SERO-4910 file (N, C-alpha, C, O; in steps of 0.05 Angstrom, whole numbers):
BEGIN
 pado doro    nc1    nc2    nc3   cac1   cac2   cac3    cc1    cc2    cc3    oc1    oc2    oc3
  Met    A   1886   2223    758   1859   2218    768   1860   2222    798   1877   2213    812
  Thr    A   1840   2238    808   1839   2243    836   1829   2219    851   1817   2201    840
  Met    A   1834   2218    877   1825   2196    894   1794   2194    893   1784   2171    892
  Gly    A   1780   2216    893   1751   2216    892   1741   2204    866   1722   2188    867
  Lys    A   1753   2210    844   1745   2199    818   1752   2169    817   1737   2153    806
  Phe    A   1774   2162    829   1782   2134    829   1762   2118    845   1754   2096    837
  Arg    A   1754   2128    868   1734   2114    885   1708   2111    870   1695   2090    870
  Thr    A   1700   2133    856   1675   2132    841   1677   2111    819   1658   2096    814
  Leu    A   1700   2109    805   1704   2089    784   1702   2061    796   1689   2044    784
  Leu    A   1715   2057    819   1714   2030    831   1686   2023    839   1677   2000    836
  Leu    A   1672   2042    851   1644   2037    859   1627   2030    835   1610   2012    836
  Thr    A   1631   2045    813   1615   2040    789   1621   2012    778   1603   1997    770
  Leu    A   1647   2004    777   1654   1977    768   1642   1956    785   1633   1935    776
  Ala    A   1643   1960    812   1632   1941    830   1602   1938    826   1591   1915    826
  Cys    A   1588   1960    821   1559   1959    816   1553   1944    790   1534   1929    788
  Leu    A   1570   1948    769   1566   1934    744   1570   1904    747   1554   1889    736
  Leu    A   1590   1897    762   1595   1868    767   1572   1856    783   1563   1834    778
  Leu    A   1563   1871    803   1541   1862    820   1516   1859    803   1501   1839    806
  Ser    A   1511   1877    785   1487   1876    768   1489   1851    750   1469   1838    746
  Ala    A   1512   1846    739   1515   1823    722   1511   1797    737   1498   1779    728
  Ala    A   1522   1796    761   1519   1772    778   1490   1767    787   1480   1745    787
  Thr    A   1477   1789    795   1450   1786    805   1430   1781    782   1409   1770    786
  Ala    A   1437   1789    758   1420   1783    735   1418   1753    731   1397   1742    724
  Leu    A   1440   1739    736   1441   1710    734   1426   1697    757   1413   1677    754
  Ala    A   1428   1709    781   1416   1697    804   1386   1704    808   1373   1692    825
  Gln    A   1376   1723    793   1348   1732    795   1342   1746    821   1318   1750    827
  Val    A   1362   1754    835   1358   1770    860   1378   1793    859   1402   1789    857
  Ala    A   1367   1817    861   1385   1840    863   1393   1844    892   1377   1843    910
  Ile    A   1419   1847    896   1430   1851    923   1442   1879    924   1462   1884    910
  Leu    A   1431   1896    940   1441   1923    944   1456   1925    970   1446   1917    991
  Cys    A   1481   1934    968   1498   1937    991   1503   1966    997   1513   1981    980
  Tyr    A   1497   1974   1021   1502   2001   1030   1525   2001   1050   1529   1981   1064
  His    A   1540   2023   1050   1564   2024   1067   1559   2039   1093   1564   2029   1115
  Glu    A   1549   2063   1092   1545   2080   1115   1522   2099   1109   1517   2106   1086
  Val    A   1508   2107   1130   1485   2125   1127   1491   2151   1142   1499   2151   1165
  Asp    A   1487   2173   1127   1490   2200   1139   1517   2205   1151   1519   2214   1174
  His    A   1538   2199   1136   1565   2206   1145   1577   2224   1124   1587   2215   1103
  Pro    A   1577   2250   1129   1584   2270   1108   1612   2268   1097   1617   2277   1075
  His    A   1631   2256   1112   1659   2255   1102   1666   2228   1090   1690   2222   1086
  Asp    A   1646   2212   1085   1651   2185   1073   1640   2185   1045   1616   2188   1041
  Ala    A   1657   2182   1025   1649   2183    997   1630   2160    990   1616   2162    970
  Phe    A   1629   2139   1006   1612   2116   1000   1586   2117   1016   1570   2098   1015
  Ala    A   1582   2137   1032   1558   2139   1049   1535   2149   1032   1538   2161   1011
  Val    A   1511   2142   1042   1486   2150   1030   1470   2165   1052   1472   2158   1075
  Ser    A   1456   2186   1044   1440   2200   1063   1415   2183   1071   1407   2166   1056
  Gln    A   1405   2189   1094   1381   2175   1103   1358   2179   1084   1342   2161   1078
  Ser    A   1355   2204   1074   1333   2209   1055   1337   2195   1029   1318   2186   1016
  Thr    A   1362   2191   1020   1367   2176    995   1361   2147    999   1348   2134    982
  Leu    A   1369   2135   1022   1362   2108   1028   1332   2104   1029   1321   2085   1018
  Glu    A   1318   2123   1041   1289   2122   1043   1277   2123   1015   1257   2109   1009
  Ser    A   1288   2140    997   1277   2141    970   1282   2116    954   1266   2108    938
  His    A   1305   2103    959   1311   2077    946   1290   2056    955   1280   2042    938
  Ile    A   1285   2055    980   1266   2035    990   1238   2041    980   1224   2023    972
  Ala    A   1230   2066    979   1204   2074    969   1201   2067    939   1180   2057    931
  Tyr    A   1223   2071    924   1222   2065    896   1218   2035    892   1202   2026    875
  Leu    A   1233   2019    907   1231   1990    905   1203   1980    912   1192   1963    898
  Lys    A   1192   1991    933   1164   1983    941   1144   1991    920   1127   1975    912
  Lys    A   1146   2016    910   1128   2026    890   1129   2011    864   1108   2008    851
  Asn    A   1152   2000    858   1155   1986    832   1154   1956    835   1163   1941    817
  Gly    A   1142   1946    857   1135   1918    859   1158   1899    866   1156   1875    860
  Tyr    A   1179   1909    878   1201   1892    886   1193   1877    912   1179   1887    929
  His    A   1202   1852    913   1197   1835    936   1223   1833    953   1244   1825    943
  Phe    A   1221   1842    978   1245   1842    995   1250   1814   1006   1232   1800   1015
  Val    A   1275   1806   1005   1284   1779   1012   1301   1780   1037   1319   1797   1039
  Thr    A   1296   1761   1055   1314   1759   1078   1338   1742   1071   1339   1729   1050
  Leu    A   1358   1743   1088   1382   1727   1084   1375   1697   1083   1385   1682   1066
  Gln    A   1358   1688   1101   1350   1660   1101   1335   1652   1076   1340   1630   1065
  Glu    A   1318   1670   1066   1304   1664   1041   1323   1662   1018   1321   1644   1000
  Tyr    A   1343   1680   1017   1363   1679    996   1379   1653    997   1385   1640    977
  Leu    A   1387   1645   1022   1402   1620   1025   1386   1596   1016   1396   1578   1003
  Asp    A   1360   1596   1023   1343   1574   1014   1340   1574    984   1338   1553    972
  Tyr    A   1338   1598    972   1337   1600    943   1362   1589    930   1360   1574    910
  Thr    A   1385   1596    940   1410   1587    928   1414   1557    932   1428   1544    916
  Asp    A   1402   1545    953   1403   1516    957   1381   1501    941   1380   1477    943
  Gly    A   1365   1516    927   1343   1504    911   1319   1496    927   1302   1481    917
  Lys    A   1317   1506    952   1294   1499    969   1271   1518    967   1249   1512    977
  Leu    A   1275   1541    954   1255   1562    953   1256   1575    926   1277   1581    915
  Lys    A   1233   1580    914   1231   1596    890   1222   1624    898   1203   1627    912
  Leu    A   1237   1643    888   1231   1671    894   1216   1684    872   1219   1676    848
  Pro    A   1199   1704    878   1184   1717    857   1203   1735    841   1225   1742    849
  Asp    A   1194   1743    817   1208   1762    801   1212   1788    817   1196   1793    835
  Lys    A   1232   1802    810   1238   1828    823   1244   1825    853   1236   1841    869
  Ser    A   1259   1804    860   1267   1800    887   1292   1817    892   1309   1820    875
  Val    A   1294   1828    916   1317   1845    923   1324   1840    953   1306   1837    969
  Met    A   1350   1841    958   1359   1839    986   1377   1863    991   1394   1870    975
  Ile    A   1372   1876   1014   1387   1899   1022   1407   1891   1043   1399   1878   1063
  Thr    A   1433   1897   1039   1453   1890   1058   1469   1915   1066   1468   1935   1052
  Phe    A   1484   1912   1088   1502   1934   1097   1528   1921   1104   1530   1900   1117
  Asp    A   1550   1933   1094   1576   1920   1095   1592   1924   1121   1612   1910   1125
  Asp    A   1584   1941   1138   1598   1945   1163   1578   1950   1185   1554   1955   1180
  Gly    A   1586   1947   1210   1568   1949   1232   1567   1977   1244   1570   1980   1269
  Tyr    A   1563   1997   1228   1562   2024   1238   1536   2029   1254   1515   2017   1249
  Gln    A   1538   2047   1274   1515   2053   1291   1492   2065   1274   1469   2061   1281
  Ser    A   1499   2078   1252   1478   2091   1236   1459   2070   1224   1436   2077   1218
  Phe    A   1467   2046   1221   1449   2025   1210   1427   2020   1230   1404   2016   1223
  Tyr    A   1434   2020   1256   1414   2015   1276   1397   2039   1281   1372   2037   1284
  Thr    A   1409   2063   1281   1394   2087   1288   1380   2100   1264   1359   2113   1267
  Lys    A   1389   2095   1239   1378   2108   1216   1366   2089   1195   1345   2094   1185
  Ala    A   1380   2068   1189   1371   2049   1168   1350   2030   1179   1330   2025   1166
  Tyr    A   1355   2019   1203   1336   1999   1214   1308   2009   1217   1289   1995   1210
  Pro    A   1303   2034   1227   1276   2044   1228   1263   2046   1200   1239   2041   1198
  Leu    A   1278   2052   1180   1267   2053   1152   1259   2026   1143   1239   2022   1130
  Leu    A   1276   2006   1149   1271   1979   1140   1247   1967   1155   1233   1951   1143
  Gln    A   1243   1975   1179   1220   1965   1195   1194   1975   1183   1173   1961   1184
  Lys    A   1194   1999   1172   1170   2011   1160   1161   1994   1136   1141   2000   1124
***
């Protein structure tokens, strides 16, 4: 198995585990690694990220902040169906220059 296929397999397994966990929590949590980094197998293009956000908005998903999620897990807040939180796992500059403007829209 090549390293690229191994990474894809790990990413797929992580997504399946995340899906199972978020199904119980009633909040989908999407984690992105890097935006527009052509040599990173885990990167997503800015246009793909934009299409993900557009899909979520079009299909009635409710975007949740970290504080709302924490209040939900503490039982202080009830979230609507189809709640989703978008996260980024590292502090790359592309999040500020490419992802943040999309999220502000």
